[in-house]
C-alpha positions in Angstrom: 0.0 0.0 0.0 1.1 3.6 -0.7 -0.6 5.8 1.8 -0.7 9.3 3.2 -1.9 10.1 6.7 -3.2 13.6 7.6 -4.9 15.2 10.5 -4.8 18.2 12.9 -2.2 18.5 15.7 -2.9 16.2 18.6 -5.0 13.7 16.7 -2.4 10.9 16.9 -1.0 10.7 13.4 2.4 9.5 14.4 1.0 6.8 16.7 -1.4 5.6 14.1 1.2 5.8 11.3 3.4 3.3 13.2 0.5 0.9 13.7 -0.6 1.1 10.0 2.9 0.7 8.8 3.4 -2.4 10.9 0.0 -3.8 9.8 0.7 -3.4 6.1 4.5 -4.1 6.5 5.5 -0.8 4.9 7.8 1.9 6.3 6.3 4.8 8.1 8.1 7.9 6.7 7.8 11.1 8.7 9.4 14.1 7.1 9.7 15.7 10.6 11.7 12.6 11.8 14.0 12.8 8.8 14.7 16.5 9.4 15.3 15.9 13.2 17.6 13.0 12.5 19.6 15.1 10.0 19.8 18.0 12.5 20.8 15.7 15.3 23.5 14.0 13.2 24.7 17.4 11.9 24.6 16.3 8.3 24.9 19.1 5.6 21.1 18.9 5.2 20.7 19.0 8.9 22.8 22.1 9.2 20.8 23.8 6.4 17.5 22.8 8.0 18.7 23.9 11.5 19.6 27.4 10.2 16.2 27.8 8.5 14.3 26.7 11.6 16.5 28.9 13.9 15.3 31.9 11.8 11.7 30.7 12.3 11.3 29.8 8.6 9.8 26.7 6.9 12.0 24.3 5.1 11.5 25.0 1.4 9.5 22.6 -0.8 12.5 21.9 -3.0 14.4 20.5 0.0 11.5 18.5 1.4 10.6 17.2 -2.1 14.2 16.0 -2.6 14.3 14.2 0.8 11.0 12.5 0.1 12.0 11.5 -3.4 15.2 10.0 -2.1 13.5 8.2 0.8 10.8 6.7 -1.5 13.6 5.3 -3.7 15.1 3.2 -0.9 14.7 -0.6 -1.1 12.4 -0.9 1.9 9.8 1.4 0.2 9.7 -0.5 -3.1 6.5 -2.4 -2.1 4.8 0.5 -0.4 5.0 3.2 2.3 3.1 5.5 4.5 3.9 9.2 4.4 3.3 11.3 7.6 3.8 15.0 7.3 4.0 15.2 3.5 2.6 16.7 1.4 1.8 19.9 3.1 1.5 22.3 0.1 0.0 22.2 -3.3 3.6 22.2 -4.7 4.4 19.1 -2.7 1.3 17.3 -4.0 2.5 18.0 -7.5 6.0 16.8 -6.6 4.6 13.6 -5.1 2.5 13.1 -8.2 5.7 13.3 -10.3 7.5 10.7 -8.1 4.5 8.4 -8.4 4.3 8.9 -12.2 8.0 8.2 -12.6 7.8 5.0 -10.7 4.6 3.9 -12.4 2.7 3.7 -9.1 -0.2 5.4 -7.5 -1.5 6.3 -4.1 -3.9 3.8 -2.6 -5.5 6.1 -0.1 -5.2 9.2 1.9 -6.2 8.7 5.6 -7.6 11.9 7.2 -8.0 11.6 10.9 -10.8 13.9 12.0 -11.7 15.1 15.5 -13.5 17.8 17.4 -11.1 20.7 17.9 -12.1 21.2 21.5 -11.2 17.6 22.3 -7.8 18.0 20.6 -7.1 21.3 22.4 -7.8 19.6 25.8 -5.6 16.6 24.8 -2.7 18.9 23.8 -3.0 21.0 26.9 -2.7 17.9 29.0 0.3 16.7 27.0 1.9 20.2 27.4 1.4 20.0 31.1 2.9 16.5 31.4 5.8 17.4 29.1 6.3 20.8 30.5 5.7 22.7 27.3 5.0 26.2 28.6 4.6 27.5 25.0 1.6 25.2 24.4 -1.4 27.2 25.6 -4.9 27.2 24.3 -4.3 30.2 22.1 -1.2 28.8 20.4 -2.8 25.4 20.0 -5.9 26.9 18.4 -3.6 29.0 16.1 -1.7 25.9 15.0 -5.0 24.2 14.3 -6.2 27.2 12.2 -2.9 27.1 10.2 -3.2 23.4 9.7 -6.8 23.7 8.4 -6.0 26.6 6.1 -3.0 24.7 4.6 -4.5 21.3 4.5 -8.1 21.9 3.3 -7.1 22.4 -0.3 -5.0 19.2 -0.2 -7.8 17.2 1.3 -10.1 18.6 -1.5 -7.7 17.4 -4.2 -7.6 13.9 -2.7 -11.4 13.8 -2.2 -11.9 14.8 -5.8 -9.5 11.9 -6.8 -11.6 9.5 -4.8 -8.6 8.7 -2.5 -9.7 10.4 0.8 -10.7 8.1 3.7 -12.0 10.0 6.6 -11.7 8.3 10.0 -12.8 9.4 13.4 -9.6 10.0 15.3 -11.1 10.0 18.8 -10.9 6.9 20.9 -8.2 4.5 22.2 -5.2 3.8 20.0 -6.7 0.4 19.3 -10.1 1.7 18.4 -8.8 4.3 16.0 -6.4 1.8 14.5 -9.2 -0.7 14.0 -11.3 2.0 12.2 -8.3 2.8 9.9 -7.6 -0.8 9.1 -11.3 -1.5 8.4 -11.5 1.5 6.1 -8.2 0.6 4.3 -9.3 -3.0 3.9 -12.4 -1.8 2.1 -10.2 0.4 -0.2 -8.0 -2.6 -1.0 -11.0 -4.8 -1.7 -12.5 -2.4 -4.2 
């Protein structure tokens, strides 16, 4: 399976991505994890990304696209993959379309975890308290959600129009949400 997972902050994308990847025996590929590993290992890419982030900027699409292209070309991704955190812009959708076209493959589904914003704000406030994240308050969390919605709505519309969007209720235990995702994806695979 070749999958994307999307959803607002706090909905559990990373947790669910790991479970989905294990279930379908494909790598879960998180662009955020790739960036953090490069920064931690002080690679040339990591140094470039660290400088951009230190200035409060976003990593340009060209860099992100190149990283994803390289990662999807690795042997473990030949039979499928799950992308978490990519694409985030219309340009990245086009870049991914290009990678898929070059490899003669296609997306199987785009999982969109949906949840009530108030529930997610409460969840993130609890996480901030536990992890001591003083910068995570209700206002900053709601702002992150608004930014996510503004950036992601057009992407979800594209995948909805292509018949690839699979919306799943993201509230519940890890097992409940994972079960909903697997059931929905099994339906996609059967059709």
